[in-house]
C-alpha positions in Angstrom: 0.0 0.0 0.0 2.9 2.3 0.7 4.0 2.3 -2.9 0.6 3.4 -4.2 1.3 7.1 -4.0 4.6 7.0 -5.8 3.1 4.6 -8.4 0.2 7.0 -9.1 2.5 9.9 -9.4 4.7 8.0 -11.9 1.6 7.1 -13.9 0.4 10.7 -13.9 3.8 11.9 -15.1 3.8 9.3 -17.9 0.2 10.2 -18.9 1.1 13.9 -19.1 4.2 13.1 -21.1 2.1 11.0 -23.6 -0.5 13.8 -23.9 2.3 16.4 -24.4 3.8 14.2 -27.1 0.4 13.7 -28.8 -0.3 17.5 -28.7 3.1 18.2 -30.2 2.7 15.6 -33.0 -0.8 16.9 -33.8 0.6 20.5 -34.0 3.4 19.5 -36.2 1.0 17.6 -38.5 -1.3 20.5 -38.8 1.5 22.9 -39.5 3.5 20.8 -41.9 3.4 23.3 -44.7 4.7 26.1 -42.4 7.6 23.8 -41.3 8.4 23.0 -44.9 8.2 26.4 -46.7 9.8 29.6 -45.3 9.0 32.2 -47.9 10.3 35.8 -47.8 8.5 38.5 -49.8 10.8 41.4 -49.4 13.2 41.1 -52.4 15.9 43.1 -50.7 18.1 43.2 -53.8 17.9 43.2 -57.6 20.4 41.8 -60.3 21.6 45.3 -61.1 22.9 45.6 -57.5 25.4 42.9 -58.4 26.2 44.2 -61.9 24.1 41.5 -63.5 22.2 42.3 -66.8 18.7 40.8 -66.3 15.2 40.8 -67.7 12.3 40.6 -65.4 10.0 37.6 -65.9 6.4 37.0 -65.3 5.3 33.4 -65.8 1.8 31.9 -65.6 1.5 28.4 -64.2 -1.1 25.8 -65.2 -3.3 26.7 -62.3 -3.3 30.4 -62.7 -0.5 31.5 -60.3 1.8 34.3 -61.5 5.5 33.7 -60.9 8.1 36.4 -60.7 11.7 36.1 -61.6 14.7 37.1 -63.6 16.5 36.0 -66.7 20.2 36.8 -65.9 22.2 36.9 -69.1 25.4 35.0 -69.4 28.0 34.8 -72.2 27.4 31.2 -73.2 24.5 29.2 -74.8 23.7 27.0 -71.8 20.8 28.2 -69.6 20.7 27.1 -66.0 17.2 27.0 -64.5 17.7 27.3 -60.8 15.2 25.8 -58.4 16.1 27.2 -55.0 15.6 26.0 -51.4 12.7 26.4 -49.0 13.7 29.7 -47.4 14.1 33.3 -48.5 13.5 34.4 -52.1 15.4 34.8 -55.3 17.1 38.0 -54.1 19.1 35.9 -51.6 20.6 33.9 -54.4 22.0 36.8 -56.4 25.6 36.6 -55.1 25.6 32.9 -56.1 24.0 33.8 -59.5 26.8 36.1 -60.2 29.2 33.3 -59.5 27.5 31.1 -62.1 27.5 33.9 -64.7 31.1 34.9 -64.1 32.6 31.5 -63.5 30.6 29.3 -65.8 29.3 31.7 -68.4 25.8 30.4 -68.2 22.6 32.4 -68.2 20.6 31.9 -65.0 16.8 31.8 -64.8 15.9 32.5 -61.2 12.2 32.4 -60.4 10.4 32.4 -57.1 8.0 29.6 -56.2 4.4 30.6 -55.5 4.1 32.6 -52.2 7.8 33.6 -52.4 9.0 37.1 -53.3 6.6 38.7 -55.7 5.0 35.4 -56.9 1.3 35.0 -56.1 -0.3 32.0 -54.3 0.7 29.8 -51.5 3.4 27.1 -51.6 2.7 23.4 -51.4 4.3 20.3 -52.9 2.0 20.0 -55.9 2.2 23.7 -56.5 6.0 24.0 -56.6 6.1 21.2 -59.1 3.7 23.1 -61.3 5.9 26.2 -60.8 9.0 24.2 -61.9 7.3 23.0 -65.1 6.0 26.5 -65.9 9.5 27.9 -65.7 11.0 25.2 -67.9 8.2 25.7 -70.5 8.8 29.5 -70.5 12.5 28.9 -71.2 11.8 26.4 -73.9 9.2 28.8 -75.5 12.1 31.2 -76.1 13.7 28.7 -78.4 16.3 27.3 -76.0 17.1 23.7 -77.1 16.6 21.0 -74.5 20.3 20.1 -74.7 21.2 23.6 -73.6 19.0 23.5 -70.5 20.7 22.7 -67.2 18.3 22.0 -64.3 19.8 22.9 -61.0 18.1 22.2 -57.7 19.5 23.0 -54.3 17.9 21.3 -51.2 14.1 21.5 -51.6 14.8 22.6 -55.2 16.3 19.3 -55.8 12.9 17.7 -55.6 11.5 20.3 -58.0 14.4 19.8 -60.5 14.0 16.0 -60.3 10.3 16.3 -61.1 10.9 18.6 -64.0 13.7 16.2 -65.3 11.2 13.4 -65.3 8.6 15.3 -67.3 10.8 17.4 -69.6 14.0 16.8 -71.6 17.1 18.5 -70.4 20.8 18.4 -71.2 21.9 18.0 -67.6 20.6 17.8 -64.0 22.6 19.1 -61.0 21.4 18.3 -57.5 23.1 20.0 -54.6 22.4 19.2 -50.9 19.5 17.1 -52.1 17.6 14.9 -49.6 16.1 11.5 -50.1 12.5 12.5 -49.2 10.4 14.6 -46.9 9.8 11.6 -44.7 13.5 10.8 -44.5 14.1 14.4 -43.5 11.4 14.3 -40.9 13.2 11.3 -39.4 16.3 13.3 -39.2 14.8 16.4 -37.5 11.5 15.2 -36.0 12.4 11.6 -35.2 9.5 11.4 -32.7 6.9 12.0 -35.4 5.5 8.8 -37.1 6.4 8.9 -40.8 2.9 8.0 -41.7 1.8 11.5 -40.5 4.1 13.3 -43.0 1.9 14.1 -45.9 4.4 15.7 -48.2 6.5 13.3 -50.2 9.2 15.3 -52.1 10.5 11.8 -52.8 13.7 12.0 -54.8 14.6 8.5 -53.7 11.8 6.8 -55.6 12.2 9.0 -58.7 15.9 9.5 -59.4 16.2 6.1 -60.9 13.9 7.1 -63.7 15.6 10.5 -64.6 17.0 10.2 -68.1 19.3 13.3 -67.9 23.0 12.9 -66.8 23.2 14.0 -63.2 25.8 15.6 -61.0 25.6 15.4 -57.2 27.1 18.0 -55.0 27.1 18.1 -51.2 29.0 19.7 -48.3 30.5 17.4 -45.8 29.5 19.8 -42.9 25.9 20.1 -43.9 23.9 20.1 -40.7 20.5 20.3 -42.4 20.7 17.6 -45.0 23.2 14.8 -44.1 25.7 13.9 -46.7 24.5 10.3 -46.9 21.2 11.5 -48.5 23.1 12.5 -51.6 25.2 9.3 -51.5 22.0 7.3 -51.6 20.5 9.2 -54.5 23.8 8.8 -56.4 23.6 5.1 -55.9 20.0 5.0 -57.2 20.4 7.4 -60.1 19.8 6.1 -63.6 22.6 8.3 -65.1 24.9 9.4 -62.3 27.9 11.2 -63.8 29.8 12.3 -60.7 29.5 12.7 -56.9 31.5 15.6 -55.5 31.9 16.3 -51.8 32.7 19.9 -50.9 35.1 19.7 -48.0 34.3 22.2 -45.2 31.0 23.3 -46.8 27.7 23.5 -45.0 24.2 23.7 -46.5 24.3 27.1 -48.2 28.0 28.1 -48.6 29.2 25.5 -51.2 30.2 27.9 -53.9 32.1 30.1 -51.3 33.9 27.2 -49.7 34.4 24.9 -52.7 37.0 27.0 -54.4 38.6 26.2 -57.8 37.9 22.4 -57.4 34.2 23.0 -57.1 34.3 25.3 -60.1 36.2 22.8 -62.2 33.7 20.0 -61.3 31.0 22.2 -62.7 33.0 23.1 -65.8 33.9 19.5 -66.5 30.3 18.4 -66.2 29.0 21.1 -68.5 31.7 20.2 -71.1 30.9 16.5 -70.9 27.1 17.0 -71.2 27.5 19.5 -74.1 29.7 17.0 -75.9 27.3 14.2 -75.3 24.4 16.2 -76.7 26.3 16.7 -79.9 
């Protein structure tokens, strides 16, 4: 009888812990989209601020959303369509865009997803896929040959670029800091949430084996957001893996700053090889 009090107290603590866990899991499930997409609408800079000649773009998607972006002109024929990550907006990518133009000579098409920057709508998985296809179609409508289109996806953008590469022809696909799937990422950061409750898929793991474009994989070895082994797994599964390059000392967003000349040469070699293969 003397143990009844402590036992009841322990049971009460356990019950409260379970209820707190359930409440947290329900909150996370209800707010999944907010945890996945972190748009910024400020556009704190423009290409001219970085000495980049650019044309403003307005692109209509298949479901009536209007996307805003820039066509940043480079010296060469290749056009890099950049599908960015889940936070910020295209203005945040302008320093990196200048690196692409100056170092690789490519034109850069940089367009915000729905709900980001000056684009209308609200982001979700199906929507950003529609956005990705709309941007590709707008580039192709200008007469850019598929062999000259390079699809580049960083982080979340890797899922968008992979989806576009499945549905449209392209000369090359580059995935940087790409993750296996939304559920795999949830296990990394929200391990206490049952995978079945994660509705978003963003499943590169099940799709990369069907992508016909030659694919380059890039990943920093100090990435604390998407572990390096995610890209390794995608490389193993890819239908046409060309190269896997680990950027030593790089985190999630500083690859082009940390990678140095070796990083640049990996890009140049891949672009040369895919251009030659396209004839």
